[in-house]
N, C-alpha and C positions, 0 to 999 in steps of 0.2 A: 629667338634662336634661328637661325634660317636653316632650313634643311636643307642638305647638300647633294642629297641624289633623291631621285622617285621613291615615293612608299610605297608598297606592293597589296596592288588588294586580288585576293582568292578565294574562292569557295570552295570548300572540299567535304562531299557528301559519305560518311560514315557507313558501317553495316547496316545504320537503322538511324530513324529519325528524318527531323530534315536536313543535317549539314550543319557546318556553320561557315559564315564570312570571317576571313582573317585579313587584318590590316598590319603587316610587316614593314621591316626597318622605319617604323617612327621612333624619331629622333625627339624626345621629349621626357621630363623628369617623370618617374613614377609615380609619381602625387596628381599630376597631369594628366597621365592616359590613365589612372583611376574615374578622374573628374570626366573625363571624356566617354571613359566606356559607360559610367552611370547617365549621361545625358542620352546615350545611344539608345539604352537598356529601357528608359523609360520614355522617352518619345516612340519608340518604335513597339511598346510590349513587349519585349523578348528577354529571355535568359542571355550572359555571356560572362565571360570571363578572360585575365590576363593571362596567355601561356607561353612562357618562352621569351616574353619582351612582346610579344604580339596580341593584338583586340582581338578576340574571339566574340560572335555574336553570334546566335543561335538564326538560322534561315538563313536565307539570299537575299541579304541587305545591300548588296555591290553600288546597284545604281543609286540608292539615297546616301550609302557613303559614300560613294566616289563624288558628289554633286557637294556635298557639305564638306570634304576634304579640301576639294577644288576652292571653296570658298573663303574657305579659311586662307589660301595660298601655296596650297601644297601642292606637289607637282604627285599624280597617281599614273600606276602601270597595273594593268589586270595582268597576271598570272593565273596561267592552270585554269581548271574548269572552266 
């Protein structure tokens, strides 16, 4: 399925910890999102979750995730952080 709008990539730092990289507005079946998240977690050696339909990966991983999503054919926009 073609993604009509860009995917938004942001970094949010909470009160403690190293913060999370969020991938928002990704139009994908929930099962495929879980598979993509599992692949990032394994490759990056970090934790992550899906919250409100957005992928959250622990740490500042914007550069690697942006390159990976672009390689898969997604348009990526950075927002915030």
